[in-house]
ROZA-218433 format. One record per atom (N, C-alpha, C): residue number from 1; residue in one letter; x negated, y, z negated. Coordinates in steps of 0.001 Angstrom, whole numbers, plus 500000, padded with zeros to 6 digits. Each point is the difference from the previous one (the first is absolute). Example, Ala and Ser with C-alpha at 12.3 -4.5 7.8 and 13.67 -1.06 7.14 Angstrom:
2
+-----+----+--------+--------+--------+
!   i ! aa !     px !     py !     pz !
+-----+----+--------+--------+--------+
!   1 !  A ! 486810 ! 494310 ! 492200 !
!   1 !  A ! 500890 ! 501190 ! 500000 !
!   1 !  A ! 499100 ! 501200 ! 500000 !
!   2 !  S ! 500350 ! 501050 ! 500720 !
!   2 !  S ! 499180 ! 501190 ! 499940 !
!   2 !  S ! 500770 ! 501090 ! 499270 !
+-----+----+--------+--------+--------+
***
This chain:
141
+-----+----+--------+--------+--------+
!   i ! aa !     px !     py !     pz !
+-----+----+--------+--------+--------+
!   1 !  M ! 540149 ! 513524 ! 097415 !
!   1 !  M ! 499277 ! 499329 ! 501050 !
!   1 !  M ! 498503 ! 500131 ! 499751 !
!   2 !  I ! 499314 ! 498900 ! 499987 !
!   2 !  I ! 498551 ! 500007 ! 499809 !
!   2 !  I ! 499333 ! 499759 ! 501342 !
!   3 !  D ! 499176 ! 500935 ! 500418 !
!   3 !  D ! 499249 ! 499919 ! 501252 !
!   3 !  D ! 498564 ! 499588 ! 499643 !
!   4 !  I ! 499734 ! 498703 ! 500042 !
!   4 !  I ! 498697 ! 499479 ! 499583 !
!   4 !  I ! 498872 ! 500616 ! 500824 !
!   5 !  Q ! 500146 ! 500028 ! 501313 !
!   5 !  Q ! 498938 ! 500544 ! 500864 !
!   5 !  Q ! 499788 ! 501490 ! 499733 !
!   6 !  G ! 501084 ! 500737 ! 499843 !
!   6 !  G ! 499884 ! 501426 ! 499692 !
!   6 !  G ! 499318 ! 500234 ! 498658 !
!   7 !  R ! 500348 ! 499189 ! 499016 !
!   7 !  R ! 499379 ! 500137 ! 498681 !
!   7 !  R ! 498507 ! 499671 ! 500057 !
!   8 !  L ! 499642 ! 498986 ! 500766 !
!   8 !  L ! 498573 ! 499661 ! 500126 !
!   8 !  L ! 499229 ! 501140 ! 500653 !
!   9 !  K ! 500598 ! 500633 ! 501000 !
!   9 !  K ! 499358 ! 501142 ! 500669 !
!   9 !  K ! 499862 ! 501178 ! 499034 !
!  10 !  A ! 501065 ! 500325 ! 499285 !
!  10 !  A ! 499947 ! 501109 ! 499035 !
!  10 !  A ! 498965 ! 499705 ! 498916 !
!  11 !  R ! 499987 ! 498763 ! 499529 !
!  11 !  R ! 499022 ! 499616 ! 498976 !
!  11 !  R ! 498578 ! 500195 ! 500506 !
!  12 !  S ! 499742 ! 499569 ! 501236 !
!  12 !  S ! 498639 ! 500132 ! 500526 !
!  12 !  S ! 499591 ! 501468 ! 500133 !
!  13 !  L ! 500945 ! 500874 ! 500306 !
!  13 !  L ! 499689 ! 501431 ! 500097 !
!  13 !  L ! 499656 ! 500581 ! 498627 !
!  14 !  L ! 500754 ! 499613 ! 498975 !
!  14 !  L ! 499677 ! 500472 ! 498650 !
!  14 !  L ! 498660 ! 499436 ! 499532 !
!  15 !  E ! 499723 ! 498760 ! 500371 !
!  15 !  E ! 498711 ! 499400 ! 499647 !
!  15 !  E ! 498848 ! 500738 ! 500677 !
!  16 !  K ! 500237 ! 500483 ! 501219 !
!  16 !  K ! 498961 ! 500778 ! 500695 !
!  16 !  K ! 499674 ! 501272 ! 499229 !
!  17 !  I ! 501026 ! 500651 ! 499483 !
!  17 !  I ! 499761 ! 501224 ! 499224 !
!  17 !  I ! 499102 ! 499687 ! 498813 !
!  18 !  L ! 500291 ! 498909 ! 499317 !
!  18 !  L ! 499227 ! 499645 ! 498817 !
!  18 !  L ! 498640 ! 499410 ! 500358 !
!  19 !  G ! 499821 ! 499620 ! 501264 !
!  19 !  G ! 498733 ! 499451 ! 500464 !
!  19 !  G ! 499205 ! 501040 ! 500759 !
!  20 !  E ! 499925 ! 499796 ! 501318 !
!  20 !  E ! 499157 ! 500875 ! 500821 !
!  20 !  E ! 500642 ! 501342 ! 500327 !
!  21 !  G ! 501316 ! 500110 ! 499820 !
!  21 !  G ! 500695 ! 501243 ! 500294 !
!  21 !  G ! 500686 ! 499947 ! 501357 !
!  22 !  I ! 500902 ! 500915 ! 500208 !
!  22 !  I ! 500746 ! 500133 ! 501253 !
!  22 !  I ! 500438 ! 501455 ! 500101 !
!  23 !  S ! 500099 ! 500516 ! 501212 !
!  23 !  S ! 500434 ! 501391 ! 500138 !
!  23 !  S ! 501497 ! 500104 ! 499725 !
!  24 !  N ! 500409 ! 501166 ! 499558 !
!  24 !  N ! 501427 ! 500228 ! 499762 !
!  24 !  N ! 500791 ! 499834 ! 501297 !
!  25 !  Y ! 499428 ! 500386 ! 501133 !
!  25 !  Y ! 500677 ! 499832 ! 501283 !
!  25 !  Y ! 500171 ! 498519 ! 500332 !
!  26 !  D ! 498922 ! 499215 ! 499808 !
!  26 !  D ! 500082 ! 498567 ! 500296 !
!  26 !  D ! 500988 ! 499300 ! 499074 !
!  27 !  L ! 500043 ! 500426 ! 498750 !
!  27 !  L ! 500956 ! 499406 ! 499066 !
!  27 !  L ! 501425 ! 500235 ! 500489 !
!  28 !  Q ! 500313 ! 501242 ! 500342 !
!  28 !  Q ! 501351 ! 500326 ! 500480 !
!  28 !  Q ! 500326 ! 499268 ! 501296 !
!  29 !  D ! 499029 ! 499969 ! 500927 !
!  29 !  D ! 500241 ! 499360 ! 501298 !
!  29 !  D ! 500122 ! 498483 ! 499892 !
!  30 !  S ! 499328 ! 499408 ! 499022 !
!  30 !  S ! 499958 ! 498544 ! 499879 !
!  30 !  S ! 501031 ! 499430 ! 499037 !
!  31 !  W ! 500608 ! 500858 ! 499173 !
!  31 !  W ! 500959 ! 499492 ! 499015 !
!  31 !  W ! 501167 ! 499334 ! 500732 !
!  32 !  P ! 500368 ! 498802 ! 499610 !
!  32 !  P ! 501046 ! 499283 ! 500741 !
!  32 !  P ! 501374 ! 500645 ! 499875 !
!  33 !  E ! 500724 ! 499994 ! 501112 !
!  33 !  E ! 501401 ! 500392 ! 499982 !
!  33 !  E ! 500782 ! 498736 ! 499703 !
!  34 !  S ! 500907 ! 500079 ! 499049 !
!  34 !  S ! 500664 ! 498786 ! 499564 !
!  34 !  S ! 501325 ! 500330 ! 499342 !
!  35 !  G ! 500867 ! 499019 ! 499981 !
!  35 !  G ! 501248 ! 500120 ! 499258 !
!  35 !  G ! 499834 ! 499622 ! 498536 !
!  36 !  D ! 498794 ! 499605 ! 499607 !
!  36 !  D ! 499710 ! 499648 ! 498609 !
!  36 !  D ! 499893 ! 501307 ! 499205 !
!  37 !  P ! 500901 ! 500234 ! 499058 !
!  37 !  P ! 499982 ! 501272 ! 499281 !
!  37 !  P ! 498733 ! 500223 ! 499191 !
!  38 !  A ! 499313 ! 498948 ! 499594 !
!  38 !  A ! 498757 ! 500167 ! 499244 !
!  38 !  A ! 498934 ! 500691 ! 500841 !
!  39 !  I ! 499934 ! 499647 ! 501260 !
!  39 !  I ! 498965 ! 500549 ! 500880 !
!  39 !  I ! 500173 ! 501501 ! 500184 !
!  40 !  S ! 501222 ! 500438 ! 500265 !
!  40 !  S ! 500219 ! 501442 ! 500184 !
!  40 !  S ! 499897 ! 500751 ! 498681 !
!  41 !  A ! 500480 ! 499415 ! 498911 !
!  41 !  A ! 499926 ! 500680 ! 498696 !
!  41 !  A ! 498555 ! 500199 ! 499569 !
!  42 !  L ! 499163 ! 498998 ! 500224 !
!  42 !  L ! 498595 ! 500128 ! 499605 !
!  42 !  L ! 499292 ! 501080 ! 500801 !
!  43 !  L ! 500248 ! 500061 ! 501305 !
!  43 !  L ! 499373 ! 501066 ! 500788 !
!  43 !  L ! 500504 ! 501360 ! 499541 !
!  44 !  D ! 501303 ! 500140 ! 499798 !
!  44 !  D ! 500554 ! 501280 ! 499547 !
!  44 !  D ! 499367 ! 500432 ! 498678 !
!  45 !  A ! 499879 ! 499063 ! 499067 !
!  45 !  A ! 499436 ! 500337 ! 498692 !
!  45 !  A ! 498515 ! 500310 ! 500106 !
!  46 !  F ! 499270 ! 499187 ! 500748 !
!  46 !  F ! 498557 ! 500197 ! 500108 !
!  46 !  F ! 499660 ! 501267 ! 500765 !
!  47 !  D ! 500847 ! 500381 ! 500927 !
!  47 !  D ! 499796 ! 501188 ! 500822 !
!  47 !  D ! 499845 ! 501266 ! 499148 !
!  48 !  A ! 500525 ! 499972 ! 498798 !
!  48 !  A ! 499912 ! 501167 ! 499115 !
!  48 !  A ! 498587 ! 500237 ! 499480 !
!  49 !  Y ! 499129 ! 499029 ! 500131 !
!  49 !  Y ! 498677 ! 500082 ! 499391 !
!  49 !  Y ! 498893 ! 500465 ! 500931 !
!  50 !  Y ! 500338 ! 500314 ! 501239 !
!  50 !  Y ! 498974 ! 500510 ! 500922 !
!  50 !  Y ! 500649 ! 500954 ! 500994 !
!  51 !  D ! 499156 ! 500823 ! 500635 !
!  51 !  D ! 500479 ! 500963 ! 500988 !
!  51 !  D ! 500097 ! 499352 ! 501374 !
!  52 !  D ! 501011 ! 500416 ! 500747 !
!  52 !  D ! 500156 ! 499506 ! 501371 !
!  52 !  D ! 498982 ! 500639 ! 500944 !
!  53 !  F ! 499609 ! 501239 ! 499720 !
!  53 !  F ! 499087 ! 500748 ! 500858 !
!  53 !  F ! 498952 ! 500656 ! 499117 !
!  54 !  P ! 498782 ! 500102 ! 500417 !
!  54 !  P ! 499402 ! 499447 ! 501213 !
!  54 !  P ! 499709 ! 498517 ! 499810 !
!  55 !  E ! 499504 ! 499373 ! 501051 !
!  55 !  E ! 499627 ! 498594 ! 499885 !
!  55 !  E ! 498880 ! 499865 ! 498973 !
!  56 !  T ! 500154 ! 499031 ! 499125 !
!  56 !  T ! 499005 ! 499775 ! 498951 !
!  56 !  T ! 499912 ! 498513 ! 499698 !
!  57 !  Q ! 498885 ! 499589 ! 499458 !
!  57 !  Q ! 499803 ! 498603 ! 499638 !
!  57 !  Q ! 500568 ! 499767 ! 498599 !
!  58 !  L ! 500880 ! 499031 ! 499877 !
!  58 !  L ! 500595 ! 499644 ! 498711 !
!  58 !  L ! 499205 ! 498833 ! 499422 !
!  59 !  T ! 499406 ! 500229 ! 498845 !
!  59 !  T ! 499251 ! 498955 ! 499305 !
!  59 !  T ! 500402 ! 500012 ! 498530 !
!  60 !  R ! 499617 ! 498970 ! 499313 !
!  60 !  R ! 500303 ! 499881 ! 498568 !
!  60 !  R ! 499602 ! 501271 ! 499239 !
!  61 !  S ! 498869 ! 500583 ! 500354 !
!  61 !  S ! 499497 ! 501164 ! 499256 !
!  61 !  S ! 500863 ! 501249 ! 500175 !
!  62 !  N ! 500914 ! 500001 ! 500991 !
!  62 !  N ! 500899 ! 501140 ! 500206 !
!  62 !  N ! 501145 ! 500042 ! 498988 !
!  63 !  F ! 500183 ! 498926 ! 499252 !
!  63 !  F ! 501209 ! 499864 ! 499189 !
!  63 !  F ! 499684 ! 499796 ! 498528 !
!  64 !  S ! 500917 ! 500453 ! 499168 !
!  64 !  S ! 499868 ! 499805 ! 498554 !
!  64 !  S ! 500144 ! 498524 ! 499662 !
!  65 !  S ! 499611 ! 499633 ! 498810 !
!  65 !  S ! 500118 ! 498599 ! 499575 !
!  65 !  S ! 501465 ! 499556 ! 499980 !
!  66 !  D ! 500927 ! 500917 ! 499685 !
!  66 !  D ! 501425 ! 499652 ! 500015 !
!  66 !  D ! 500476 ! 499638 ! 501407 !
!  67 !  V ! 499536 ! 500738 ! 500987 !
!  67 !  V ! 500400 ! 499727 ! 501383 !
!  67 !  V ! 499349 ! 498705 ! 500479 !
!  68 !  V ! 498755 ! 499765 ! 499618 !
!  68 !  V ! 499340 ! 498738 ! 500352 !
!  68 !  V ! 500762 ! 498831 ! 499380 !
!  69 !  Q ! 500432 ! 500140 ! 498759 !
!  69 !  Q ! 500792 ! 498943 ! 499366 !
!  69 !  Q ! 501324 ! 499790 ! 500738 !
!  70 !  F ! 500619 ! 501088 ! 500429 !
!  70 !  F ! 501229 ! 499903 ! 500799 !
!  70 !  F ! 499729 ! 499234 ! 501294 !
!  71 !  M ! 498886 ! 500308 ! 500679 !
!  71 !  M ! 499664 ! 499290 ! 501235 !
!  71 !  M ! 499745 ! 498520 ! 499726 !
!  72 !  E ! 499300 ! 499702 ! 498937 !
!  72 !  E ! 499721 ! 498598 ! 499657 !
!  72 !  E ! 501297 ! 499244 ! 499690 !
!  73 !  R ! 500900 ! 500658 ! 499280 !
!  73 !  R ! 501301 ! 499384 ! 499693 !
!  73 !  R ! 500807 ! 499799 ! 501290 !
!  74 !  S ! 499911 ! 500957 ! 500910 !
!  74 !  S ! 500703 ! 499905 ! 501279 !
!  74 !  S ! 499438 ! 498863 ! 500845 !
!  75 !  I ! 498685 ! 499843 ! 499999 !
!  75 !  I ! 499370 ! 498898 ! 500729 !
!  75 !  I ! 500496 ! 498673 ! 499443 !
!  76 !  L ! 500068 ! 499901 ! 498692 !
!  76 !  L ! 500496 ! 498778 ! 499373 !
!  76 !  L ! 501452 ! 499743 ! 500410 !
!  77 !  F ! 500824 ! 501035 ! 499939 !
!  77 !  F ! 501412 ! 499859 ! 500385 !
!  77 !  F ! 500125 ! 499530 ! 501450 !
!  78 !  L ! 499225 ! 500606 ! 500889 !
!  78 !  L ! 500073 ! 499658 ! 501414 !
!  78 !  L ! 499450 ! 498605 ! 500294 !
!  79 !  S ! 499220 ! 499476 ! 499083 !
!  79 !  S ! 499402 ! 498670 ! 500184 !
!  79 !  S ! 500952 ! 498871 ! 499661 !
!  80 !  L ! 501042 ! 500298 ! 499266 !
!  80 !  L ! 500921 ! 498976 ! 499507 !
!  80 !  L ! 501393 ! 500233 ! 500568 !
!  81 !  V ! 500857 ! 499037 ! 499811 !
!  81 !  V ! 501342 ! 500081 ! 500583 !
!  81 !  V ! 501002 ! 500428 ! 498930 !
!  82 !  Y ! 499978 ! 501285 ! 499690 !
!  82 !  Y ! 500978 ! 500592 ! 499085 !
!  82 !  Y ! 500877 ! 500944 ! 500809 !
!  83 !  E ! 501297 ! 499908 ! 499779 !
!  83 !  E ! 500905 ! 500974 ! 500610 !
!  83 !  E ! 499732 ! 501366 ! 499374 !
!  84 !  Y ! 500087 ! 501026 ! 500818 !
!  84 !  Y ! 499918 ! 501371 ! 499490 !
!  84 !  Y ! 501384 ! 500347 ! 499482 !
!  85 !  E ! 500126 ! 500197 ! 498688 !
!  85 !  E ! 501313 ! 500163 ! 499380 !
!  85 !  E ! 500370 ! 501445 ! 499674 !
!  86 !  W ! 499088 ! 500916 ! 500202 !
!  86 !  W ! 500273 ! 501398 ! 499671 !
!  86 !  W ! 500956 ! 500613 ! 501011 !
!  87 !  P ! 500818 ! 500965 ! 499563 !
!  87 !  P ! 500852 ! 500707 ! 500966 !
!  87 !  P ! 499141 ! 500906 ! 500879 !
!  88 !  F ! 500561 ! 500435 ! 501109 !
!  88 !  F ! 499289 ! 500939 ! 500858 !
!  88 !  F ! 499719 ! 501282 ! 499226 !
!  89 !  F ! 498808 ! 500542 ! 500219 !
!  89 !  F ! 499668 ! 501311 ! 499452 !
!  89 !  F ! 499088 ! 500711 ! 500993 !
!  90 !  N ! 500263 ! 501268 ! 500229 !
!  90 !  N ! 499196 ! 500799 ! 500922 !
!  90 !  N ! 498798 ! 500569 ! 499256 !
!  91 !  F ! 498900 ! 499251 ! 500001 !
!  91 !  F ! 498782 ! 500438 ! 499332 !
!  91 !  F ! 499346 ! 501180 ! 500695 !
!  92 !  T ! 500294 ! 500206 ! 501260 !
!  92 !  T ! 499245 ! 500980 ! 500777 !
!  92 !  T ! 500447 ! 501431 ! 499789 !
!  93 !  F ! 501054 ! 500240 ! 499250 !
!  93 !  F ! 500421 ! 501375 ! 499741 !
!  93 !  F ! 499183 ! 500561 ! 498852 !
!  94 !  F ! 499339 ! 501114 ! 500246 !
!  94 !  F ! 499257 ! 500664 ! 498929 !
!  94 !  F ! 500531 ! 501407 ! 499845 !
!  95 !  P ! 500351 ! 500345 ! 498778 !
!  95 !  P ! 500552 ! 501330 ! 499779 !
!  95 !  P ! 499040 ! 501100 ! 500447 !
!  96 !  T ! 500496 ! 500872 ! 500825 !
!  96 !  T ! 499227 ! 501151 ! 500452 !
!  96 !  T ! 500635 ! 501246 ! 499385 !
!  97 !  F ! 499366 ! 501132 ! 500230 !
!  97 !  F ! 500525 ! 501253 ! 499482 !
!  97 !  F ! 501431 ! 500221 ! 500480 !
!  98 !  L ! 500236 ! 499777 ! 501302 !
!  98 !  L ! 501329 ! 500209 ! 500559 !
!  98 !  L ! 501008 ! 499034 ! 499385 !
!  99 !  S ! 499619 ! 498727 ! 499855 !
!  99 !  S ! 500946 ! 499035 ! 499436 !
!  99 !  S ! 500299 ! 500323 ! 498535 !
! 100 !  K ! 499007 ! 500568 ! 499306 !
! 100 !  K ! 500249 ! 500392 ! 498608 !
! 100 !  K ! 501021 ! 501133 ! 499952 !
! 101 !  L ! 499900 ! 500927 ! 500964 !
! 101 !  L ! 500984 ! 501085 ! 500057 !
! 101 !  L ! 501394 ! 499444 ! 500245 !
! 102 !  C ! 500071 ! 498936 ! 500794 !
! 102 !  C ! 501288 ! 499396 ! 500333 !
! 102 !  C ! 500414 ! 498940 ! 498982 !
! 103 !  R ! 499202 ! 499759 ! 499008 !
! 103 !  R ! 500233 ! 499040 ! 498937 !
! 103 !  R ! 499954 ! 498542 ! 500469 !
! 104 !  S ! 499602 ! 499759 ! 501260 !
! 104 !  S ! 499907 ! 498620 ! 500455 !
! 104 !  S ! 498815 ! 499289 ! 499353 !
! 105 !  G ! 498974 ! 500760 ! 499604 !
! 105 !  G ! 498867 ! 499395 ! 499300 !
! 105 !  G ! 500432 ! 499403 ! 498673 !
! 106 !  E ! 500850 ! 500698 ! 499288 !
! 106 !  E ! 500521 ! 499482 ! 498728 !
! 106 !  E ! 500872 ! 498771 ! 500240 !
! 107 !  K ! 500793 ! 500024 ! 501050 !
! 107 !  K ! 500832 ! 498844 ! 500341 !
! 107 !  K ! 499121 ! 498787 ! 500285 !
! 108 !  W ! 498905 ! 500195 ! 500737 !
! 108 !  W ! 499080 ! 498910 ! 500310 !
! 108 !  W ! 499406 ! 499424 ! 498714 !
! 109 !  R ! 499572 ! 500861 ! 499100 !
! 109 !  R ! 499408 ! 499534 ! 498730 !
! 109 !  R ! 501015 ! 499190 ! 499190 !
! 110 !  L ! 501230 ! 500429 ! 499973 !
! 110 !  L ! 501038 ! 499250 ! 499287 !
! 110 !  L ! 500252 ! 498645 ! 500660 !
! 111 !  E ! 500038 ! 499981 ! 501325 !
! 111 !  E ! 500178 ! 498731 ! 500715 !
! 111 !  E ! 498811 ! 499073 ! 499776 !
! 112 !  Y ! 498808 ! 500573 ! 499933 !
! 112 !  Y ! 498795 ! 499202 ! 499753 !
! 112 !  Y ! 500053 ! 499374 ! 498607 !
! 113 !  E ! 500398 ! 500760 ! 499010 !
! 113 !  E ! 500131 ! 499463 ! 498635 !
! 113 !  E ! 501055 ! 498891 ! 499960 !
! 114 !  K ! 501090 ! 500192 ! 500710 !
! 114 !  K ! 501046 ! 498979 ! 500063 !
! 114 !  K ! 499460 ! 498740 ! 500686 !
! 115 !  F ! 499260 ! 500178 ! 501086 !
! 115 !  F ! 499391 ! 498873 ! 500714 !
! 115 !  F ! 499080 ! 499214 ! 499062 !
! 116 !  K ! 499179 ! 500690 ! 499248 !
! 116 !  K ! 499040 ! 499333 ! 499112 !
! 116 !  K ! 500686 ! 499166 ! 498929 !
! 117 !  Q ! 501234 ! 500343 ! 499659 !
! 117 !  Q ! 500739 ! 499266 ! 498969 !
! 117 !  Q ! 500620 ! 498702 ! 500530 !
! 118 !  C ! 499944 ! 499776 ! 501304 !
! 118 !  C ! 500634 ! 498819 ! 500590 !
! 118 !  C ! 499283 ! 498697 ! 499663 !
! 119 !  G ! 498736 ! 500079 ! 499687 !
! 119 !  G ! 499204 ! 498811 ! 499701 !
! 119 !  G ! 498815 ! 500389 ! 499132 !
! 120 !  D ! 499017 ! 499118 ! 499945 !
! 120 !  D ! 498766 ! 500288 ! 499242 !
! 120 !  D ! 499052 ! 500782 ! 500908 !
! 121 !  F ! 500125 ! 501320 ! 499973 !
! 121 !  F ! 499266 ! 500831 ! 500947 !
! 121 !  F ! 498485 ! 499895 ! 499831 !
! 122 !  D ! 499541 ! 499675 ! 498829 !
! 122 !  D ! 498551 ! 499879 ! 499778 !
! 122 !  D ! 499375 ! 498892 ! 500842 !
! 123 !  V ! 500814 ! 499082 ! 500518 !
! 123 !  V ! 499469 ! 498916 ! 500832 !
! 123 !  V ! 500527 ! 500075 ! 501433 !
! 124 !  W ! 500565 ! 501146 ! 500389 !
! 124 !  W ! 500488 ! 500177 ! 501363 !
! 124 !  W ! 498875 ! 499669 ! 500967 !
! 125 !  P ! 500223 ! 499294 ! 501086 !
! 125 !  P ! 501251 ! 499640 ! 500655 !
! 125 !  P ! 500695 ! 498746 ! 499452 !
! 126 !  F ! 499373 ! 499335 ! 499018 !
! 126 !  F ! 500732 ! 498924 ! 499326 !
! 126 !  F ! 501171 ! 500626 ! 499258 !
! 127 !  F ! 501058 ! 499235 ! 499839 !
! 127 !  F ! 501183 ! 500533 ! 499342 !
! 127 !  F ! 499969 ! 499765 ! 498490 !
! 128 !  R ! 499449 ! 498874 ! 499607 !
! 128 !  R ! 499935 ! 499635 ! 498583 !
! 128 !  R ! 498556 ! 499743 ! 499601 !
! 129 !  E ! 499674 ! 500344 ! 498791 !
! 129 !  E ! 498657 ! 499721 ! 499504 !
! 129 !  E ! 499730 ! 498494 ! 500003 !
! 130 !  S ! 501026 ! 499202 ! 499721 !
! 130 !  S ! 499820 ! 498541 ! 500002 !
! 130 !  S ! 499612 ! 499496 ! 501395 !
! 131 !  D ! 500542 ! 500613 ! 501061 !
! 131 !  D ! 499613 ! 499627 ! 501364 !
! 131 !  D ! 498529 ! 500342 ! 500246 !
! 132 !  Y ! 499595 ! 501160 ! 499533 !
! 132 !  Y ! 498608 ! 500424 ! 500164 !
! 132 !  Y ! 499063 ! 499056 ! 499254 !
! 133 !  E ! 500353 ! 499661 ! 498772 !
! 133 !  E ! 499169 ! 499084 ! 499211 !
! 133 !  E ! 499911 ! 498633 ! 500677 !
! 134 !  E ! 501106 ! 499529 ! 500534 !
! 134 !  E ! 500022 ! 498714 ! 500708 !
! 134 !  E ! 499118 ! 500076 ! 501247 !
! 135 !  A ! 500074 ! 501114 ! 500723 !
! 135 !  A ! 499199 ! 500186 ! 501198 !
! 135 !  A ! 498507 ! 500014 ! 499664 !
! 136 !  L ! 499655 ! 500634 ! 498891 !
! 136 !  L ! 498588 ! 499994 ! 499576 !
! 136 !  L ! 499521 ! 498580 ! 499735 !
! 137 !  K ! 500826 ! 499203 ! 499353 !
! 137 !  K ! 499645 ! 498605 ! 499736 !
! 137 !  K ! 499845 ! 499232 ! 501293 !
! 138 !  E ! 500941 ! 500187 ! 500938 !
! 138 !  E ! 499936 ! 499301 ! 501289 !
! 138 !  E ! 498736 ! 500367 ! 500756 !
! 139 !  S ! 499601 ! 501266 ! 499940 !
! 139 !  S ! 498841 ! 500452 ! 500764 !
! 139 !  S ! 498701 ! 499435 ! 499452 !
! 140 !  R ! 500006 ! 499564 ! 498749 !
! 140 !  R ! 498799 ! 499441 ! 499385 !
! 140 !  R ! 499837 ! 498515 ! 500289 !
! 141 !  L ! 501052 ! 499366 ! 500523 !
! 141 !  L ! 499933 ! 498552 ! 500277 !
! 141 !  L ! 499085 ! 499688 ! 501150 !
+-----+----+--------+--------+--------+
***
């Protein structure tokens, strides 16, 4: 299911980060709730790159070039009508000392590696590199 309005809202929030910035609280509060799996997957994945507390301003300068490229690719994905084809993955689990003792951290890493093999992970959230290349061409028109 593609939620066009939800994707436009999510895209505008990511664009704010790359532009004037937005607080982490405002990002969380404003992120659209949707049945579109791309919208929730992108928030889950992006959530790993900043702290929830304390409130802070998220701007381009807070992130590495790899994360900025991920945001730019996500903006492109959200701008076009591509189905999100990846399986569900819980990006928000991060191995902690306790989870390592329980070996759940290792299980998460194995599941993450398996998830990455489902498609062309280098162009995630696109599923195929050919889709990403096509989207780049479309965006230049």
